[in-house]
Structures are given as structure tokens and as C-alpha cells.
C-alpha distance (Angstrom), angle and dihedral (degrees) to the residues before:
residue distance angle dihedral
M1 . . .
T2 3.82 . .
T3 3.75 115.4 .
R4 3.77 128.4 -147.2
D5 3.86 90.4 -107.8
D6 3.83 91.0 54.6
S7 3.74 92.8 51.2
Q8 3.80 92.3 49.4
T9 3.76 90.3 50.5
D10 3.83 90.7 51.8
R11 3.78 90.1 49.5
R12 3.82 90.8 52.1
R13 3.77 92.2 49.9
L14 3.84 90.9 49.5
G15 3.81 89.7 48.8
V16 3.78 92.2 49.9
G17 3.84 92.1 46.6
A18 3.81 90.8 48.4
A19 3.82 90.3 49.8
I20 3.81 91.6 51.3
V21 3.82 90.7 49.6
V22 3.79 91.7 49.7
V23 3.84 91.0 50.4
L24 3.80 91.7 48.0
V25 3.82 91.4 49.0
A26 3.80 91.3 48.6
L27 3.80 90.7 49.1
A28 3.81 92.3 49.8
V29 3.82 91.2 49.5
T30 3.84 91.8 49.6
V31 3.82 90.7 49.7
G32 3.80 91.8 46.9
I33 3.81 92.3 51.3
G34 3.84 90.4 48.8
V35 3.80 90.5 51.8
L36 3.76 92.3 49.7
R37 3.73 93.2 48.1
G38 3.82 91.2 48.9
A39 3.76 91.4 51.6
G40 3.83 91.8 55.0
A41 3.82 94.9 43.7
P42 3.82 116.4 106.0
V43 3.80 116.2 -106.7
Q44 3.79 111.9 -111.4
A45 3.85 113.1 -129.5
V46 3.81 115.3 -126.9
A47 3.83 117.4 -152.4
V48 3.74 112.3 -125.7
D49 3.80 122.0 -164.4
P50 3.74 111.7 -120.5
A51 3.75 117.7 -112.8
P52 3.82 111.9 -90.7
S53 3.75 113.3 -94.7
T54 3.78 114.2 -102.3
D55 3.82 90.4 -153.6
A56 3.83 92.6 79.7
S57 3.76 95.7 45.7
P58 3.83 98.4 92.3
A59 3.80 92.7 47.1
A60 3.83 95.4 41.8
S61 3.78 96.0 81.1
V62 3.79 143.8 30.3
Y63 3.81 131.4 -148.8
V64 3.85 111.6 -135.1
H65 3.83 125.3 -177.0
V66 3.81 107.0 -145.8
S67 3.82 114.5 -165.1
G68 3.79 140.8 157.3
A69 3.81 124.7 42.6
V70 3.86 99.7 10.2
A71 3.76 129.1 115.8
V72 3.84 96.1 -116.8
P73 3.88 112.9 17.5
G74 3.83 114.3 -161.2
L75 3.77 148.0 101.3
Y76 3.81 114.3 -52.3
L77 3.79 132.7 -169.5
L78 3.78 109.2 -142.0
A79 3.81 133.9 176.3
E80 3.77 118.6 -90.3
G81 3.78 109.1 -91.6
A82 3.82 92.9 32.1
R83 3.76 118.6 151.7
V84 3.78 134.1 -142.7
V85 3.83 89.3 -95.1
D86 3.78 89.2 61.0
A87 3.79 92.4 50.9
I88 3.80 91.4 49.3
A89 3.80 90.4 49.2
A90 3.85 91.1 48.4
A91 3.81 88.8 53.2
G92 3.78 91.7 54.7
G93 3.79 97.4 -97.1
F94 3.80 131.8 -79.4
A95 3.79 118.2 -29.7
E96 3.77 120.7 -127.8
G97 3.86 109.7 -75.1
A98 3.80 94.3 22.4
D99 3.80 115.9 151.9
E100 3.78 96.4 -126.0
A101 3.77 92.5 174.4
A102 3.79 90.0 61.1
V103 3.78 93.2 62.1
N104 3.81 123.0 77.1
L105 3.83 100.5 -141.0
A106 3.84 92.9 -171.5
R107 3.81 96.2 57.1
P108 3.83 115.7 115.7
L109 3.79 115.5 -120.6
S110 3.76 127.4 -130.5
D111 3.80 130.8 -147.3
G112 3.79 112.8 -88.0
E113 3.81 94.7 17.2
Q114 3.80 124.2 147.7
L115 3.78 113.2 -144.3
I116 3.80 113.0 -159.9
V117 3.80 118.2 -167.4
P118 3.82 111.6 -158.5
L119 3.78 128.2 -147.1
V120 3.79 120.1 -116.6
G121 3.77 108.8 -78.1
Q122 3.80 93.3 19.8
T123 3.75 121.1 119.2
P124 3.78 104.8 -111.5
A125 3.83 107.0 -105.8
T126 3.77 119.1 -129.4
S127 3.82 117.2 -113.0
S128 3.85 114.4 -84.5
G129 3.85 90.8 -1.3
G130 3.79 91.2 -69.6
T131 3.82 122.9 177.9
A132 3.76 128.0 -113.8
P133 3.81 119.3 -74.9
A134 3.73 112.9 -77.7
S135 3.76 101.5 -130.4
G136 3.82 129.0 72.4
D137 3.86 94.5 -120.1
G138 3.77 94.3 57.4
R139 3.77 96.0 -98.8
V140 3.82 122.7 122.3
N141 3.81 112.2 -113.4
L142 3.79 108.2 -134.9
N143 3.79 92.2 -152.9
T144 3.79 98.6 51.1
A145 3.80 107.6 25.3
D146 3.77 118.3 105.1
V147 3.77 126.1 -138.9
A148 3.80 93.1 -88.0
A149 3.82 92.7 53.3
L150 3.77 93.1 45.9
D151 3.82 89.6 49.2
T152 3.86 89.1 62.7
L153 3.83 88.6 69.6
P154 3.85 118.2 97.8
R155 3.83 114.1 -95.9
I156 3.80 91.5 7.8
G157 3.75 111.5 112.4
P158 3.81 127.6 179.6
A159 3.81 93.5 -84.3
M160 3.82 93.7 51.2
A161 3.82 91.2 43.8
E162 3.86 88.5 53.3
R163 3.80 90.1 51.1
I164 3.81 91.5 52.1
V165 3.82 90.6 52.1
Q166 3.82 91.6 47.1
W167 3.84 90.8 50.1
R168 3.78 91.0 48.8
E169 3.81 92.6 50.2
A170 3.82 92.8 45.9
N171 3.82 95.2 47.3
G172 3.81 103.8 36.0
G173 3.77 95.8 -106.2
F174 3.80 138.3 -57.1
T175 3.80 118.3 -60.0
S176 3.83 93.9 -173.5
I177 3.76 138.8 6.8
E178 3.85 88.2 -108.7
D179 3.81 88.0 68.1
L180 3.86 86.2 77.7
L181 3.82 85.9 77.5
A182 3.82 87.5 71.7
V183 3.78 91.3 60.2
P184 3.86 110.3 95.6
G185 3.76 111.0 -106.3
I186 3.80 97.7 22.3
G187 3.77 115.8 110.7
D188 3.81 136.3 172.3
K189 3.79 94.0 -83.7
M190 3.81 93.9 53.4
L191 3.84 90.9 43.4
E192 3.77 90.2 56.6
S193 3.82 91.5 50.0
L194 3.82 89.6 52.7
R195 3.77 100.8 39.4
E196 3.79 96.3 93.9
L197 3.82 93.5 40.5
V198 3.83 101.2 55.6
T199 3.76 139.8 53.6
V200 3.85 137.6 -176.9
């Protein structure tokens, strides 16, 4: 026989169950409305940086061989437009006894260049073991100098010196200093830096 207490307990259970069902239904309706609103909302555009151009990659850096009186001699990859001071810093700075006054820290570097830092009292070595200038007045003769001699010029590394020799052989020699502009990689700025150092 069911007592009054049992029936009150059953009613309470039914009430609690009904309340839980109502909460669950309300929650489902809220989630459903949110999903529908999200589906109708406009998609926000996100700006994406374009991929870096590969065209600038070859010209974006230079290889420089730093040797002599530096802390860590070796081959270094530097940014285009780097100067001697950057190469010295990359090589750990001057070694003890380095002749710092013999090095032009402000000089721009060229790809393929060898930078040799002498010790105090040493005769500064020419870049890449190059030979002395080919003309009697101290200037490098574009028509007779070999790759090593051309490599002693500022901003002219072994690769550029080789291009100068190739152009000379293909075109029968230089008739003027301005002919250097026809060599790939030499522009007006470089020509001006070489003008007083070369002859034909």
C-alpha cells in the first residue's frame, strides 16, 4: 500500500526529472540558434602576407671569405650591401695583433670576395692573392689584367673578375672604362668607384 510520503517522493522525482528535461531542451534550442546565426554570418577576410619573391634571393646576400687576423676566419653569408665592418663582426672581431688601421671598415663588400686582415707590421695582402696592378701608374689595365689582378679592385670579387675577363675575350677588349657597364653586375655606382683605379 502506497503511503503519502511515497507519493510525495515520486512527485518530487517527477518534478526534478521534468526540470532537467526543460533545461536540456532550452540548452539545445540555444545551441541550435547559435549554429544557425553562425551559418548566416559573413566570413571575415584575413589578410595574408604574400610569399616572399624568389627573384630577389640571389641578389639578397653575398659570400665573403674572411681570413687573416680575425677571431674566427671562414666563409660568411652576409646581407647584400654589407660592408667590411659587418664581415669583421661576423668573424668574431679583430684578433689580437690585427692591423685595424690597414682595413677600410666602410668599404662595401662584393659576392665572392676574400677579405684578408693583416697583422701589425705585415704588408697588407691583396684580396684572393691577386697580383700587382698591371699598369705602370698603379691602375689595373682592364685589357691585360688577369682575374687575380682584377680581384684586387674594391667590390670586384673572383666571380665579377671572371665576368670582366669573359666580356673582354668575347668583345675584343675594352675601348673605354665605360665599357664596364656592359659587364653583367656592374652598374653606374660601381663604375664610379672603379673609374680612378682602372685604365684601358
